[in-house]
C-alpha positions in Angstrom: 13.1 8.3 -13.4 11.4 8.6 -10.0 10.4 12.2 -9.2 11.6 13.8 -6.1 9.3 15.3 -3.5 11.1 18.6 -3.7 10.6 19.0 -7.5 7.0 18.0 -7.2 6.3 20.5 -4.5 8.1 23.3 -6.3 5.8 22.9 -9.3 2.8 24.3 -7.4 0.8 21.1 -7.7 -1.3 19.6 -4.8 0.9 18.7 -1.9 2.3 15.2 -1.8 1.0 12.7 0.8 3.0 10.3 3.0 2.1 6.7 3.5 0.0 7.4 6.6 -2.1 10.0 4.7 -2.6 7.6 1.8 -3.8 4.9 4.2 -6.2 7.4 5.8 -7.7 8.2 2.4 -8.0 4.7 1.1 -8.5 2.4 4.0 -12.2 3.2 4.4 -12.8 1.7 1.0 -9.9 -0.8 1.0 -9.4 -1.9 4.7 -6.9 -4.5 3.6 -4.4 -1.8 2.4 -1.3 -1.7 4.6 2.1 0.0 4.3 3.6 -3.3 3.2 1.1 -3.6 0.4 1.8 -0.1 -0.8 5.5 -1.0 -0.9 4.6 -4.2 -2.7 2.7 -2.3 -5.4 5.7 -0.1 -5.9 8.0 -3.1 -6.2 5.7 -4.6 -8.9 5.9 -1.4 -10.9 2.2 -0.5 -10.4 2.9 2.9 -8.7 6.0 5.1 -8.6 5.8 7.6 -5.7 8.2 10.5 -5.4 11.0 10.3 -2.8 12.2 12.9 -0.4 16.0 13.5 0.1 15.8 11.2 3.1 14.2 8.5 0.9 10.6 8.7 2.3 7.8 7.9 -0.2 5.5 10.7 -1.2 2.3 10.1 -3.3 0.6 12.5 -5.7 -3.1 12.5 -6.5 -2.3 10.6 -9.7 -0.6 7.9 -7.6 -3.6 7.6 -5.3 -6.0 7.3 -8.3 -3.7 4.6 -9.8 -3.7 2.7 -6.5 -7.5 3.0 -6.3 -7.7 1.4 -9.8 -5.3 -1.4 -8.9 -7.2 -2.3 -5.7 -10.6 -2.0 -7.4 -9.6 -4.4 -10.2 -8.1 -6.8 -7.7 -11.2 -6.8 -5.5 -14.0 -6.6 -8.1 -12.5 -8.4 -11.1 -10.1 -10.7 -9.3 -7.4 -9.8 -11.8 -3.7 -10.7 -11.2 -1.3 -7.8 -10.7 0.5 -8.7 -13.9 -2.7 -8.2 -16.0 -3.5 -5.0 -14.2 0.1 -3.7 -14.8 -0.2 -4.5 -18.5 -3.5 -2.7 -18.7 -2.1 0.5 -16.9 1.1 0.4 -19.0 -1.1 0.5 -22.2 -2.9 3.5 -20.8 0.4 5.2 -20.1 1.4 4.7 -23.7 -1.6 6.6 -24.8 -3.6 3.5 -25.8 -7.3 2.9 -25.0 -7.3 -0.7 -24.0 -10.5 -2.5 -23.0 -10.9 -3.2 -19.3 -9.2 -6.5 -18.5 -11.7 -9.3 -18.7 -14.1 -7.3 -21.0 -12.9 -8.8 -24.3 -14.8 -10.1 -27.3 -14.1 -13.7 -26.2 -16.7 -13.7 -23.6 -18.2 -11.4 -21.0 -19.9 -12.8 -18.0 -20.0 -12.3 -14.2 -19.5 -8.6 -14.1 -16.9 -8.5 -16.9 -14.8 -11.4 -15.7 -13.4 -13.3 -18.7 -14.7 -16.8 -19.4 -12.9 -18.7 -22.1 -13.6 -22.1 -23.5 -10.8 -24.5 -23.9 -10.4 -23.5 -27.6 -10.6 -19.8 -26.8 -8.0 -20.2 -24.1 -5.5 -22.0 -26.3 -6.0 -19.4 -29.1 -5.7 -16.4 -26.8 -2.5 -17.7 -25.2 -0.9 -18.7 -28.5 -0.6 -22.2 -27.1 -1.4 -25.7 -28.3 -3.9 -28.2 -26.9 -1.0 -30.4 -26.0 0.5 -27.7 -23.8 -2.8 -27.1 -22.0 -3.2 -30.9 -21.4 0.4 -31.0 -20.0 -0.4 -28.1 -17.7 -3.5 -29.9 -16.4 -1.5 -33.2 -16.0 0.9 -31.6 -13.6 -1.8 -29.7 -11.8 -0.7 -26.2 -12.9 -4.3 -25.8 -14.2 -7.5 -27.4 -13.1 -9.6 -29.0 -15.8 -12.7 -26.9 -16.4 -15.3 -26.1 -19.0 -14.4 -22.4 -18.9 -11.2 -20.6 -17.9 -10.5 -17.1 -16.6 -7.7 -14.5 -16.7 -5.4 -16.4 -14.3 -5.5 -19.4 -16.6 -4.7 -17.2 -19.6 -1.8 -15.5 -17.9 -0.4 -18.9 -16.8 -0.7 -20.5 -20.2 1.0 -17.5 -21.9 3.9 -17.9 -19.4 4.1 -21.6 -20.2 4.3 -20.8 -23.9 7.2 -18.4 -23.3 8.9 -21.0 -21.1 8.5 -23.8 -23.6 10.2 -21.6 -26.2 13.5 -22.0 -24.1 13.0 -25.7 -23.3 11.2 -25.4 -19.9 8.2 -27.8 -20.0 5.2 -28.0 -17.6 6.7 -31.3 -16.2 9.7 -29.3 -15.0 7.4 -27.1 -12.9 5.8 -29.7 -10.7 7.6 -28.3 -7.7 6.0 -24.9 -8.3 2.5 -26.4 -7.6 3.8 -28.3 -4.5 5.4 -25.1 -3.2 2.2 -23.1 -3.8 0.2 -25.7 -1.8 2.7 -25.5 1.1 2.5 -21.7 1.1 -1.3 -21.9 1.1 -1.1 -24.2 4.1 1.1 -21.6 5.9 -1.5 -18.9 5.1 -4.3 -21.0 6.4 -2.5 -21.7 9.6 -1.9 -17.9 10.0 -5.5 -16.8 9.6 -7.1 -19.7 11.5 -6.9 -18.0 14.9 -8.6 -14.9 13.5 -11.4 -17.1 12.1 -11.8 -18.8 15.4 -12.1 -15.5 17.4 -14.3 -13.9 14.8 -16.4 -16.4 12.9 -18.3 -13.6 11.1 -15.1 -12.2 9.8 -14.8 -14.5 6.8 -14.5 -11.6 4.3 -11.7 -10.0 6.4 -9.8 -13.3 6.7 -10.1 -13.7 2.9 -8.6 -10.2 2.4 -5.8 -11.1 4.9 -5.1 -14.3 3.1 -4.7 -12.4 -0.2 -2.4 -9.9 1.5 -0.2 -12.6 2.9 -0.1 -14.3 -0.5 1.2 -11.0 -1.9 3.9 -10.9 0.7 4.9 -14.5 -0.1 5.0 -13.6 -3.7 7.5 -10.9 -2.9 9.7 -13.3 -1.0 9.6 -15.8 -3.8 10.3 -13.2 -6.5 13.3 -11.8 -4.6 14.7 -15.2 -3.7 14.5 -16.2 -7.4 16.1 -12.9 -8.4 18.9 -13.5 -6.0 19.4 -17.1 -7.3 19.5 -15.9 -10.9 22.0 -13.2 -10.0 24.3 -15.8 -8.7 24.4 -17.5 -12.1 26.4 -14.5 -13.5 29.1 -14.7 -10.8 
């Protein structure tokens, strides 16, 4: 249950912070953080701020620490939000999981996971055939080593195959992703032209826009699935 700001304040703990105060605290280290990204992290279940009676979000110190961990893993380890959420959920359950990417399979590049083809298939609980099919429809790029994104994707394909959804059914997903990437490129091109030295900033902006598009896609899919029950 989401705590209320009133109950949190009555407990005598440190005062809760509004979105503007959170941004003031974290933007010096994470300049890409915006109100929309905070809301997105909440929608993805990565942080659960308290709410005032009027519905305004209020963040405790624990929330700020959690946001800092999420943003650090995104920036430094290039981990997808799903992997980060699973890691934090395990900590919430009292477990002591290894940092995502720092597994016994392979540790290189500052802890980022690098899996051989065989290791990828085994870690995902997949088959070589499924990996080949994913590559054939361009859901994965053929490579000598694979990272966490490939592992997350292949695990999802295993779950989908169990209900009869094959990689060939998902060709449109790749096409849609490329179209959305083209939209993002078009959006950040003016910024690159006006500030050629701002490549890093435009990269952060691209990731932020990708997160917004991910939200749109998820909500559109959720609405379409909801219509199935009517």
